[in-house]
PyMOL Python script that loads the backbone (N, CA, C, O; Angstrom):
from pymol import cmd

cmd.read_pdbstr("""\
ATOM      1  N   UNK A   1     -26.353  46.976   3.069  1.00  0.00           N
ATOM      2  CA  UNK A   1     -26.581  46.458   2.179  1.00  0.00           C
ATOM      3  C   UNK A   1     -25.860  45.832   1.376  1.00  0.00           C
ATOM      4  O   UNK A   1     -26.016  44.635   1.134  1.00  0.00           O
ATOM      5  N   UNK A   2     -24.868  46.650   0.796  1.00  0.00           N
ATOM      6  CA  UNK A   2     -23.486  46.497  -0.170  1.00  0.00           C
ATOM      7  C   UNK A   2     -22.391  45.747   0.424  1.00  0.00           C
ATOM      8  O   UNK A   2     -21.678  45.061  -0.309  1.00  0.00           O
ATOM      9  N   UNK A   3     -22.191  45.803   1.622  1.00  0.00           N
ATOM     10  CA  UNK A   3     -21.588  44.851   2.777  1.00  0.00           C
ATOM     11  C   UNK A   3     -21.692  43.407   2.701  1.00  0.00           C
ATOM     12  O   UNK A   3     -20.982  42.468   2.342  1.00  0.00           O
ATOM     13  N   UNK A   4     -23.449  43.690   3.427  1.00  0.00           N
ATOM     14  CA  UNK A   4     -23.797  42.011   3.204  1.00  0.00           C
ATOM     15  C   UNK A   4     -23.447  41.432   1.921  1.00  0.00           C
ATOM     16  O   UNK A   4     -22.861  40.353   2.010  1.00  0.00           O
ATOM     17  N   UNK A   5     -23.700  41.966   0.500  1.00  0.00           N
ATOM     18  CA  UNK A   5     -23.203  41.559  -0.719  1.00  0.00           C
ATOM     19  C   UNK A   5     -22.076  41.115  -0.850  1.00  0.00           C
ATOM     20  O   UNK A   5     -21.909  39.934  -1.154  1.00  0.00           O
ATOM     21  N   UNK A   6     -21.010  41.996  -0.643  1.00  0.00           N
ATOM     22  CA  UNK A   6     -19.780  41.474  -0.534  1.00  0.00           C
ATOM     23  C   UNK A   6     -19.154  40.755   0.322  1.00  0.00           C
ATOM     24  O   UNK A   6     -18.031  40.324   0.059  1.00  0.00           O
ATOM     25  N   UNK A   7     -19.801  40.489   1.553  1.00  0.00           N
ATOM     26  CA  UNK A   7     -19.230  39.590   2.687  1.00  0.00           C
ATOM     27  C   UNK A   7     -19.663  38.401   1.839  1.00  0.00           C
ATOM     28  O   UNK A   7     -18.759  37.631   1.513  1.00  0.00           O
ATOM     29  N   UNK A   8     -21.131  38.075   1.354  1.00  0.00           N
ATOM     30  CA  UNK A   8     -21.345  37.022   1.125  1.00  0.00           C
ATOM     31  C   UNK A   8     -20.579  36.232  -0.450  1.00  0.00           C
ATOM     32  O   UNK A   8     -20.590  35.030  -0.718  1.00  0.00           O
ATOM     33  N   UNK A   9     -20.036  37.232  -1.188  1.00  0.00           N
ATOM     34  CA  UNK A   9     -18.967  36.815  -2.156  1.00  0.00           C
ATOM     35  C   UNK A   9     -17.882  36.554  -1.711  1.00  0.00           C
ATOM     36  O   UNK A   9     -17.178  35.830  -2.415  1.00  0.00           O
ATOM     37  N   UNK A  10     -17.424  36.950  -0.615  1.00  0.00           N
ATOM     38  CA  UNK A  10     -16.012  36.637   0.194  1.00  0.00           C
ATOM     39  C   UNK A  10     -16.036  35.043   0.570  1.00  0.00           C
ATOM     40  O   UNK A  10     -15.161  34.189   0.423  1.00  0.00           O
ATOM     41  N   UNK A  11     -17.336  34.958   1.099  1.00  0.00           N
ATOM     42  CA  UNK A  11     -17.147  33.382   1.959  1.00  0.00           C
ATOM     43  C   UNK A  11     -16.837  32.505   1.167  1.00  0.00           C
ATOM     44  O   UNK A  11     -16.151  31.682   1.773  1.00  0.00           O
ATOM     45  N   UNK A  12     -17.012  32.137  -0.213  1.00  0.00           N
ATOM     46  CA  UNK A  12     -16.942  31.148  -0.947  1.00  0.00           C
ATOM     47  C   UNK A  12     -14.819  31.544  -1.507  1.00  0.00           C
ATOM     48  O   UNK A  12     -14.025  30.814  -2.100  1.00  0.00           O
ATOM     49  N   UNK A  13     -14.655  32.924  -0.959  1.00  0.00           N
ATOM     50  CA  UNK A  13     -12.987  32.549  -1.458  1.00  0.00           C
ATOM     51  C   UNK A  13     -12.072  32.497  -0.147  1.00  0.00           C
ATOM     52  O   UNK A  13     -10.894  32.148  -0.221  1.00  0.00           O
ATOM     53  N   UNK A  14     -12.689  32.869   1.074  1.00  0.00           N
ATOM     54  CA  UNK A  14     -11.932  32.367   2.126  1.00  0.00           C
ATOM     55  C   UNK A  14     -12.366  31.166   2.298  1.00  0.00           C
ATOM     56  O   UNK A  14     -11.323  30.521   2.408  1.00  0.00           O
ATOM     57  N   UNK A  15     -13.450  30.260   2.418  1.00  0.00           N
ATOM     58  CA  UNK A  15     -13.066  28.506   2.270  1.00  0.00           C
ATOM     59  C   UNK A  15     -12.557  28.493   0.912  1.00  0.00           C
ATOM     60  O   UNK A  15     -12.982  27.381   0.600  1.00  0.00           O
ATOM     61  N   UNK A  16     -11.895  28.955  -0.236  1.00  0.00           N
ATOM     62  CA  UNK A  16     -11.226  28.184  -0.919  1.00  0.00           C
ATOM     63  C   UNK A  16      -9.855  28.555  -0.255  1.00  0.00           C
ATOM     64  O   UNK A  16      -9.050  27.671   0.038  1.00  0.00           O
ATOM     65  N   UNK A  17      -9.642  29.704  -0.054  1.00  0.00           N
ATOM     66  CA  UNK A  17      -8.364  29.736   0.625  1.00  0.00           C
ATOM     67  C   UNK A  17      -8.015  29.270   1.658  1.00  0.00           C
ATOM     68  O   UNK A  17      -6.799  29.317   1.841  1.00  0.00           O
ATOM     69  N   UNK A  18      -8.946  28.568   2.880  1.00  0.00           N
ATOM     70  CA  UNK A  18      -8.757  28.278   4.158  1.00  0.00           C
ATOM     71  C   UNK A  18      -8.311  26.351   3.320  1.00  0.00           C
ATOM     72  O   UNK A  18      -7.618  25.468   3.826  1.00  0.00           O
ATOM     73  N   UNK A  19      -8.727  26.345   2.559  1.00  0.00           N
ATOM     74  CA  UNK A  19      -8.469  24.473   2.041  1.00  0.00           C
ATOM     75  C   UNK A  19      -6.995  24.522   1.236  1.00  0.00           C
ATOM     76  O   UNK A  19      -6.370  23.471   1.380  1.00  0.00           O
ATOM     77  N   UNK A  20      -6.512  25.241   0.655  1.00  0.00           N
ATOM     78  CA  UNK A  20      -5.478  25.525   0.417  1.00  0.00           C
ATOM     79  C   UNK A  20      -4.354  25.673   1.434  1.00  0.00           C
ATOM     80  O   UNK A  20      -3.214  25.216   1.359  1.00  0.00           O
ATOM     81  N   UNK A  21      -4.737  26.180   2.104  1.00  0.00           N
ATOM     82  CA  UNK A  21      -3.574  26.646   3.344  1.00  0.00           C
ATOM     83  C   UNK A  21      -3.376  24.952   4.075  1.00  0.00           C
ATOM     84  O   UNK A  21      -2.393  24.236   4.264  1.00  0.00           O
ATOM     85  N   UNK A  22      -4.868  24.797   4.344  1.00  0.00           N
ATOM     86  CA  UNK A  22      -4.879  23.280   5.215  1.00  0.00           C
ATOM     87  C   UNK A  22      -4.361  22.171   3.792  1.00  0.00           C
ATOM     88  O   UNK A  22      -3.211  21.863   4.104  1.00  0.00           O
ATOM     89  N   UNK A  23      -4.563  21.742   2.959  1.00  0.00           N
ATOM     90  CA  UNK A  23      -3.747  21.063   2.363  1.00  0.00           C
ATOM     91  C   UNK A  23      -2.185  21.183   2.254  1.00  0.00           C
ATOM     92  O   UNK A  23      -1.270  20.392   2.483  1.00  0.00           O
ATOM     93  N   UNK A  24      -2.233  22.312   1.874  1.00  0.00           N
ATOM     94  CA  UNK A  24      -0.621  22.573   2.243  1.00  0.00           C
ATOM     95  C   UNK A  24      -0.012  22.330   2.993  1.00  0.00           C
ATOM     96  O   UNK A  24       1.060  21.740   2.852  1.00  0.00           O
ATOM     97  N   UNK A  25      -0.529  22.731   4.120  1.00  0.00           N
ATOM     98  CA  UNK A  25      -0.242  22.290   5.666  1.00  0.00           C
ATOM     99  C   UNK A  25       0.187  20.571   5.890  1.00  0.00           C
ATOM    100  O   UNK A  25       1.181  20.022   6.363  1.00  0.00           O
ATOM    101  N   UNK A  26      -1.261  20.001   5.219  1.00  0.00           N
ATOM    102  CA  UNK A  26      -1.020  18.518   5.427  1.00  0.00           C
ATOM    103  C   UNK A  26       0.238  18.004   4.219  1.00  0.00           C
ATOM    104  O   UNK A  26       1.166  17.260   4.535  1.00  0.00           O
ATOM    105  N   UNK A  27       0.093  18.424   3.169  1.00  0.00           N
ATOM    106  CA  UNK A  27       1.276  17.988   2.679  1.00  0.00           C
ATOM    107  C   UNK A  27       2.818  18.354   3.014  1.00  0.00           C
ATOM    108  O   UNK A  27       3.810  17.884   2.457  1.00  0.00           O
ATOM    109  N   UNK A  28       2.775  19.428   4.193  1.00  0.00           N
ATOM    110  CA  UNK A  28       3.992  19.267   4.212  1.00  0.00           C
ATOM    111  C   UNK A  28       4.035  18.680   5.649  1.00  0.00           C
ATOM    112  O   UNK A  28       5.233  18.740   5.927  1.00  0.00           O
ATOM    113  N   UNK A  29       3.497  18.238   6.529  1.00  0.00           N
ATOM    114  CA  UNK A  29       3.488  17.493   7.704  1.00  0.00           C
ATOM    115  C   UNK A  29       3.651  15.477   6.685  1.00  0.00           C
ATOM    116  O   UNK A  29       4.439  14.591   7.015  1.00  0.00           O
ATOM    117  N   UNK A  30       3.042  15.439   6.000  1.00  0.00           N
ATOM    118  CA  UNK A  30       3.314  14.302   5.638  1.00  0.00           C
ATOM    119  C   UNK A  30       4.849  13.731   4.788  1.00  0.00           C
ATOM    120  O   UNK A  30       5.378  12.626   4.671  1.00  0.00           O
ATOM    121  N   UNK A  31       5.189  15.117   4.307  1.00  0.00           N
ATOM    122  CA  UNK A  31       6.140  15.149   3.284  1.00  0.00           C
ATOM    123  C   UNK A  31       7.322  15.559   4.330  1.00  0.00           C
ATOM    124  O   UNK A  31       8.461  15.377   3.901  1.00  0.00           O
ATOM    125  N   UNK A  32       7.230  15.950   5.307  1.00  0.00           N
ATOM    126  CA  UNK A  32       8.381  15.734   6.761  1.00  0.00           C
ATOM    127  C   UNK A  32       8.824  14.501   7.432  1.00  0.00           C
ATOM    128  O   UNK A  32       9.972  14.115   7.648  1.00  0.00           O
ATOM    129  N   UNK A  33       7.487  13.858   7.774  1.00  0.00           N
ATOM    130  CA  UNK A  33       7.545  12.518   8.146  1.00  0.00           C
ATOM    131  C   UNK A  33       7.684  11.193   7.292  1.00  0.00           C
ATOM    132  O   UNK A  33       7.910  10.043   7.669  1.00  0.00           O
ATOM    133  N   UNK A  34       7.455  11.770   5.880  1.00  0.00           N
ATOM    134  CA  UNK A  34       8.009  10.877   5.087  1.00  0.00           C
ATOM    135  C   UNK A  34       9.616  10.905   4.911  1.00  0.00           C
ATOM    136  O   UNK A  34      10.370   9.941   4.777  1.00  0.00           O
ATOM    137  N   UNK A  35       9.904  12.178   4.946  1.00  0.00           N
ATOM    138  CA  UNK A  35      12.073  12.279   4.668  1.00  0.00           C
ATOM    139  C   UNK A  35      12.430  12.387   6.096  1.00  0.00           C
ATOM    140  O   UNK A  35      13.645  12.507   6.256  1.00  0.00           O
ATOM    141  N   UNK A  36      11.821  12.382   7.042  1.00  0.00           N
ATOM    142  CA  UNK A  36      12.666  11.825   8.501  1.00  0.00           C
ATOM    143  C   UNK A  36      12.438  10.554   8.456  1.00  0.00           C
ATOM    144  O   UNK A  36      13.605  10.219   8.660  1.00  0.00           O
ATOM    145  N   UNK A  37      11.746   9.323   8.330  1.00  0.00           N
ATOM    146  CA  UNK A  37      11.100   8.020   8.155  1.00  0.00           C
ATOM    147  C   UNK A  37      12.391   7.791   6.828  1.00  0.00           C
ATOM    148  O   UNK A  37      13.338   7.439   7.532  1.00  0.00           O
ATOM    149  N   UNK A  38      12.601   7.792   6.256  1.00  0.00           N
ATOM    150  CA  UNK A  38      13.429   7.583   4.973  1.00  0.00           C
ATOM    151  C   UNK A  38      14.625   7.788   5.667  1.00  0.00           C
ATOM    152  O   UNK A  38      15.194   6.863   6.247  1.00  0.00           O
ATOM    153  N   UNK A  39      15.064   8.979   5.648  1.00  0.00           N
ATOM    154  CA  UNK A  39      16.598   9.103   6.333  1.00  0.00           C
ATOM    155  C   UNK A  39      16.829   8.091   7.921  1.00  0.00           C
ATOM    156  O   UNK A  39      17.897   7.656   8.352  1.00  0.00           O
ATOM    157  N   UNK A  40      15.645   7.961   8.442  1.00  0.00           N
ATOM    158  CA  UNK A  40      15.818   6.912   9.644  1.00  0.00           C
ATOM    159  C   UNK A  40      16.169   5.602   9.642  1.00  0.00           C
ATOM    160  O   UNK A  40      16.657   4.946  10.562  1.00  0.00           O
ATOM    161  N   UNK A  41      15.912   5.301   8.645  1.00  0.00           N
ATOM    162  CA  UNK A  41      15.909   3.918   7.936  1.00  0.00           C
ATOM    163  C   UNK A  41      17.114   4.005   6.782  1.00  0.00           C
ATOM    164  O   UNK A  41      17.749   2.961   6.932  1.00  0.00           O
ATOM    165  N   UNK A  42      17.593   4.619   5.922  1.00  0.00           N
ATOM    166  CA  UNK A  42      18.717   4.779   5.177  1.00  0.00           C
ATOM    167  C   UNK A  42      19.800   5.401   5.309  1.00  0.00           C
ATOM    168  O   UNK A  42      20.021   6.612   5.353  1.00  0.00           O
ATOM    169  N   UNK A  43      20.616   4.339   5.384  1.00  0.00           N
ATOM    170  CA  UNK A  43      22.061   5.137   5.543  1.00  0.00           C
ATOM    171  C   UNK A  43      22.477   5.741   4.554  1.00  0.00           C
ATOM    172  O   UNK A  43      23.049   6.830   4.597  1.00  0.00           O
ATOM    173  N   UNK A  44      22.132   4.833   3.145  1.00  0.00           N
ATOM    174  CA  UNK A  44      22.828   5.441   1.427  1.00  0.00           C
ATOM    175  C   UNK A  44      21.883   7.085   1.265  1.00  0.00           C
ATOM    176  O   UNK A  44      22.314   8.177   0.892  1.00  0.00           O
ATOM    177  N   UNK A  45      20.729   6.757   1.633  1.00  0.00           N
ATOM    178  CA  UNK A  45      19.370   8.120   1.473  1.00  0.00           C
ATOM    179  C   UNK A  45      20.386   9.224   2.078  1.00  0.00           C
ATOM    180  O   UNK A  45      20.635  10.211   1.386  1.00  0.00           O
ATOM    181  N   UNK A  46      21.175   9.031   3.781  1.00  0.00           N
ATOM    182  CA  UNK A  46      21.285  10.527   4.393  1.00  0.00           C
ATOM    183  C   UNK A  46      22.476  10.474   3.526  1.00  0.00           C
ATOM    184  O   UNK A  46      22.802  11.618   3.208  1.00  0.00           O
ATOM    185  N   UNK A  47      23.390   9.402   2.933  1.00  0.00           N
ATOM    186  CA  UNK A  47      24.983   9.741   2.330  1.00  0.00           C
ATOM    187  C   UNK A  47      24.254  10.592   1.104  1.00  0.00           C
ATOM    188  O   UNK A  47      24.816  11.629   0.753  1.00  0.00           O
ATOM    189  N   UNK A  48      23.019  10.194   0.432  1.00  0.00           N
ATOM    190  CA  UNK A  48      22.677  11.312  -0.569  1.00  0.00           C
ATOM    191  C   UNK A  48      22.177  12.392  -0.533  1.00  0.00           C
ATOM    192  O   UNK A  48      22.188  13.214  -1.448  1.00  0.00           O
ATOM    193  N   UNK A  49      21.489  12.556   0.942  1.00  0.00           N
ATOM    194  CA  UNK A  49      21.527  13.657   1.527  1.00  0.00           C
ATOM    195  C   UNK A  49      22.454  15.100   1.830  1.00  0.00           C
ATOM    196  O   UNK A  49      22.434  16.302   1.568  1.00  0.00           O
ATOM    197  N   UNK A  50      23.209  14.155   2.519  1.00  0.00           N
ATOM    198  CA  UNK A  50      24.378  15.030   2.820  1.00  0.00           C
ATOM    199  C   UNK A  50      25.235  15.428   1.417  1.00  0.00           C
ATOM    200  O   UNK A  50      25.823  16.485   1.646  1.00  0.00           O
ATOM    201  N   UNK A  51      25.412  15.124   0.543  1.00  0.00           N
ATOM    202  CA  UNK A  51      26.057  15.544  -0.783  1.00  0.00           C
ATOM    203  C   UNK A  51      24.858  16.471  -1.186  1.00  0.00           C
ATOM    204  O   UNK A  51      25.243  17.492  -1.756  1.00  0.00           O
ATOM    205  N   UNK A  52      23.446  16.366  -1.025  1.00  0.00           N
ATOM    206  CA  UNK A  52      22.531  17.465  -2.215  1.00  0.00           C
ATOM    207  C   UNK A  52      21.939  18.235  -0.643  1.00  0.00           C
ATOM    208  O   UNK A  52      22.764  19.132  -0.468  1.00  0.00           O
ATOM    209  N   UNK A  53      21.032  18.287   0.410  1.00  0.00           N
ATOM    210  CA  UNK A  53      20.951  18.903   1.287  1.00  0.00           C
ATOM    211  C   UNK A  53      21.622  18.705   2.591  1.00  0.00           C
ATOM    212  O   UNK A  53      21.006  18.201   3.529  1.00  0.00           O
ATOM    213  N   UNK A  54      22.948  19.107   2.700  1.00  0.00           N
ATOM    214  CA  UNK A  54      23.527  18.934   4.082  1.00  0.00           C
ATOM    215  C   UNK A  54      22.825  19.637   5.470  1.00  0.00           C
ATOM    216  O   UNK A  54      22.972  19.254   6.631  1.00  0.00           O
ATOM    217  N   UNK A  55      21.917  20.927   4.916  1.00  0.00           N
ATOM    218  CA  UNK A  55      21.475  21.269   6.114  1.00  0.00           C
ATOM    219  C   UNK A  55      20.246  20.319   7.054  1.00  0.00           C
ATOM    220  O   UNK A  55      19.994  20.232   8.256  1.00  0.00           O
ATOM    221  N   UNK A  56      19.695  19.720   5.859  1.00  0.00           N
ATOM    222  CA  UNK A  56      18.690  19.445   6.218  1.00  0.00           C
ATOM    223  C   UNK A  56      18.948  17.665   6.812  1.00  0.00           C
ATOM    224  O   UNK A  56      18.036  17.105   7.420  1.00  0.00           O
ATOM    225  N   UNK A  57      20.000  17.097   6.590  1.00  0.00           N
ATOM    226  CA  UNK A  57      20.264  16.276   7.426  1.00  0.00           C
ATOM    227  C   UNK A  57      20.749  16.716   9.036  1.00  0.00           C
ATOM    228  O   UNK A  57      20.613  15.915   9.961  1.00  0.00           O
ATOM    229  N   UNK A  58      21.259  17.921   9.214  1.00  0.00           N
ATOM    230  CA  UNK A  58      21.885  18.429  10.271  1.00  0.00           C
ATOM    231  C   UNK A  58      20.858  18.257  10.998  1.00  0.00           C
ATOM    232  O   UNK A  58      20.880  17.520  11.984  1.00  0.00           O
ATOM    233  N   UNK A  59      20.049  18.767  10.700  1.00  0.00           N
ATOM    234  CA  UNK A  59      18.479  18.975  10.974  1.00  0.00           C
ATOM    235  C   UNK A  59      17.968  17.471  11.499  1.00  0.00           C
ATOM    236  O   UNK A  59      17.167  17.322  12.421  1.00  0.00           O
ATOM    237  N   UNK A  60      18.323  16.842  11.058  1.00  0.00           N
ATOM    238  CA  UNK A  60      17.890  15.314  11.255  1.00  0.00           C
ATOM    239  C   UNK A  60      19.096  14.709  12.384  1.00  0.00           C
ATOM    240  O   UNK A  60      18.700  14.425  13.515  1.00  0.00           O
ATOM    241  N   UNK A  61      19.998  14.595  12.173  1.00  0.00           N
ATOM    242  CA  UNK A  61      20.602  14.546  13.223  1.00  0.00           C
ATOM    243  C   UNK A  61      20.471  15.334  14.742  1.00  0.00           C
ATOM    244  O   UNK A  61      20.604  14.786  15.836  1.00  0.00           O
ATOM    245  N   UNK A  62      20.258  16.367  14.562  1.00  0.00           N
ATOM    246  CA  UNK A  62      20.472  16.996  16.070  1.00  0.00           C
ATOM    247  C   UNK A  62      18.837  16.577  16.558  1.00  0.00           C
ATOM    248  O   UNK A  62      18.671  16.251  17.733  1.00  0.00           O
ATOM    249  N   UNK A  63      17.817  16.597  15.741  1.00  0.00           N
ATOM    250  CA  UNK A  63      16.857  15.983  16.229  1.00  0.00           C
ATOM    251  C   UNK A  63      16.868  14.697  17.238  1.00  0.00           C
ATOM    252  O   UNK A  63      16.559  14.654  18.428  1.00  0.00           O
ATOM    253  N   UNK A  64      17.361  13.591  16.300  1.00  0.00           N
ATOM    254  CA  UNK A  64      17.995  12.461  16.924  1.00  0.00           C
ATOM    255  C   UNK A  64      18.368  12.882  17.492  1.00  0.00           C
ATOM    256  O   UNK A  64      17.449  13.120  18.275  1.00  0.00           O
ATOM    257  N   UNK A  65      19.276  13.339  17.904  1.00  0.00           N
ATOM    258  CA  UNK A  65      20.428  13.225  19.282  1.00  0.00           C
ATOM    259  C   UNK A  65      19.460  14.005  20.283  1.00  0.00           C
ATOM    260  O   UNK A  65      19.820  13.904  21.457  1.00  0.00           O
ATOM    261  N   UNK A  66      18.354  14.731  20.076  1.00  0.00           N
ATOM    262  CA  UNK A  66      17.928  15.514  20.661  1.00  0.00           C
ATOM    263  C   UNK A  66      16.926  14.545  21.508  1.00  0.00           C
ATOM    264  O   UNK A  66      16.836  14.647  22.732  1.00  0.00           O
ATOM    265  N   UNK A  67      16.301  13.749  20.871  1.00  0.00           N
ATOM    266  CA  UNK A  67      15.584  12.369  21.407  1.00  0.00           C
ATOM    267  C   UNK A  67      16.413  11.740  21.944  1.00  0.00           C
ATOM    268  O   UNK A  67      15.670  10.931  22.499  1.00  0.00           O
ATOM    269  N   UNK A  68      17.843  11.321  22.366  1.00  0.00           N
ATOM    270  CA  UNK A  68      18.001  10.722  23.614  1.00  0.00           C
ATOM    271  C   UNK A  68      18.868   9.853  21.980  1.00  0.00           C
ATOM    272  O   UNK A  68      19.576   9.120  22.671  1.00  0.00           O
ATOM    273  N   UNK A  69      19.144   9.584  20.978  1.00  0.00           N
ATOM    274  CA  UNK A  69      19.499   8.566  20.131  1.00  0.00           C
ATOM    275  C   UNK A  69      21.117   9.019  19.619  1.00  0.00           C
ATOM    276  O   UNK A  69      21.145   9.743  18.624  1.00  0.00           O
ATOM    277  N   UNK A  70      22.241   8.698  20.141  1.00  0.00           N
ATOM    278  CA  UNK A  70      23.162   9.326  20.223  1.00  0.00           C
ATOM    279  C   UNK A  70      24.083   7.912  19.363  1.00  0.00           C
ATOM    280  O   UNK A  70      23.971   6.737  19.714  1.00  0.00           O
ATOM    281  N   UNK A  71      25.052   8.450  18.087  1.00  0.00           N
ATOM    282  CA  UNK A  71      26.221   7.904  17.637  1.00  0.00           C
ATOM    283  C   UNK A  71      25.541   7.787  15.820  1.00  0.00           C
ATOM    284  O   UNK A  71      26.308   7.841  14.859  1.00  0.00           O
ATOM    285  N   UNK A  72      24.633   7.692  15.729  1.00  0.00           N
ATOM    286  CA  UNK A  72      24.139   7.813  14.361  1.00  0.00           C
ATOM    287  C   UNK A  72      25.376   8.661  13.840  1.00  0.00           C
ATOM    288  O   UNK A  72      26.463   8.155  13.560  1.00  0.00           O
ATOM    289  N   UNK A  73      25.075  10.028  13.743  1.00  0.00           N
ATOM    290  CA  UNK A  73      25.981  10.913  13.237  1.00  0.00           C
ATOM    291  C   UNK A  73      27.706  10.551  12.912  1.00  0.00           C
ATOM    292  O   UNK A  73      28.362  11.064  12.005  1.00  0.00           O
ATOM    293  N   UNK A  74      28.185   9.580  13.870  1.00  0.00           N
ATOM    294  CA  UNK A  74      29.429   9.144  14.019  1.00  0.00           C
ATOM    295  C   UNK A  74      29.346   7.991  13.346  1.00  0.00           C
ATOM    296  O   UNK A  74      30.288   7.877  12.562  1.00  0.00           O
ATOM    297  N   UNK A  75      28.440   6.895  13.330  1.00  0.00           N
ATOM    298  CA  UNK A  75      28.409   5.892  12.690  1.00  0.00           C
ATOM    299  C   UNK A  75      28.687   6.190  11.208  1.00  0.00           C
ATOM    300  O   UNK A  75      29.646   5.632  10.675  1.00  0.00           O
ATOM    301  N   UNK A  76      27.804   7.147  10.413  1.00  0.00           N
ATOM    302  CA  UNK A  76      27.511   7.687   9.300  1.00  0.00           C
ATOM    303  C   UNK A  76      29.018   7.706   8.742  1.00  0.00           C
ATOM    304  O   UNK A  76      29.587   6.994   7.914  1.00  0.00           O
ATOM    305  N   UNK A  77      29.449   8.809   9.524  1.00  0.00           N
ATOM    306  CA  UNK A  77      30.939   9.369   9.454  1.00  0.00           C
ATOM    307  C   UNK A  77      31.928   8.089   9.032  1.00  0.00           C
ATOM    308  O   UNK A  77      32.620   8.122   8.014  1.00  0.00           O
ATOM    309  N   UNK A  78      31.898   6.944   9.966  1.00  0.00           N
ATOM    310  CA  UNK A  78      32.744   6.255  10.070  1.00  0.00           C
ATOM    311  C   UNK A  78      32.800   5.034   8.889  1.00  0.00           C
ATOM    312  O   UNK A  78      33.776   4.359   8.559  1.00  0.00           O
ATOM    313  N   UNK A  79      31.343   4.987   8.344  1.00  0.00           N
ATOM    314  CA  UNK A  79      31.268   3.961   7.167  1.00  0.00           C
ATOM    315  C   UNK A  79      31.609   4.962   5.622  1.00  0.00           C
ATOM    316  O   UNK A  79      32.170   4.627   4.579  1.00  0.00           O
ATOM    317  N   UNK A  80      31.105   6.039   5.969  1.00  0.00           N
ATOM    318  CA  UNK A  80      31.453   6.748   4.433  1.00  0.00           C
ATOM    319  C   UNK A  80      33.082   6.945   4.624  1.00  0.00           C
ATOM    320  O   UNK A  80      33.525   7.508   3.623  1.00  0.00           O
ATOM    321  N   UNK A  81      34.105   6.661   5.585  1.00  0.00           N
ATOM    322  CA  UNK A  81      35.096   7.043   5.290  1.00  0.00           C
ATOM    323  C   UNK A  81      35.745   6.049   4.910  1.00  0.00           C
ATOM    324  O   UNK A  81      36.440   5.979   3.896  1.00  0.00           O
ATOM    325  N   UNK A  82      35.468   4.859   6.057  1.00  0.00           N
ATOM    326  CA  UNK A  82      35.931   3.373   5.043  1.00  0.00           C
ATOM    327  C   UNK A  82      35.375   2.751   3.885  1.00  0.00           C
ATOM    328  O   UNK A  82      35.787   1.732   3.330  1.00  0.00           O
ATOM    329  N   UNK A  83      34.232   3.582   3.522  1.00  0.00           N
ATOM    330  CA  UNK A  83      33.778   3.121   2.080  1.00  0.00           C
ATOM    331  C   UNK A  83      35.074   4.178   0.862  1.00  0.00           C
ATOM    332  O   UNK A  83      35.369   4.010  -0.321  1.00  0.00           O
ATOM    333  N   UNK A  84      35.446   5.019   1.703  1.00  0.00           N
ATOM    334  CA  UNK A  84      36.272   5.797   0.296  1.00  0.00           C
ATOM    335  C   UNK A  84      37.658   5.114   0.491  1.00  0.00           C
ATOM    336  O   UNK A  84      38.567   5.681  -0.114  1.00  0.00           O
ATOM    337  N   UNK A  85      37.972   4.121   1.138  1.00  0.00           N
ATOM    338  CA  UNK A  85      39.827   3.174   1.389  1.00  0.00           C
ATOM    339  C   UNK A  85      39.538   2.235   0.707  1.00  0.00           C
ATOM    340  O   UNK A  85      40.351   1.329   0.528  1.00  0.00           O
TER     341      UNK A  85
END
""", "prot")
cmd.dss("prot")
cmd.show_as("cartoon", "prot")
cmd.util.cbc("prot")
cmd.orient("prot")
């Protein structure tokens, strides 16, 4: 009897926790997609990322190279070196 009452009171809590985790996961997926899309289309954004979050830019470069697209890293470095001179 006590266990069934406790199980019923836990159901709403479990649903809230599940919804919270689901929302957090969805936000993470959409955030990662937005970040990748922005880095994929804007060299200026990649330059800003190289200064603030170089490890994220490295993950971007590796994922793009893994997909078979080479030369983006080198193109960025060349452009950024030429802009300093």
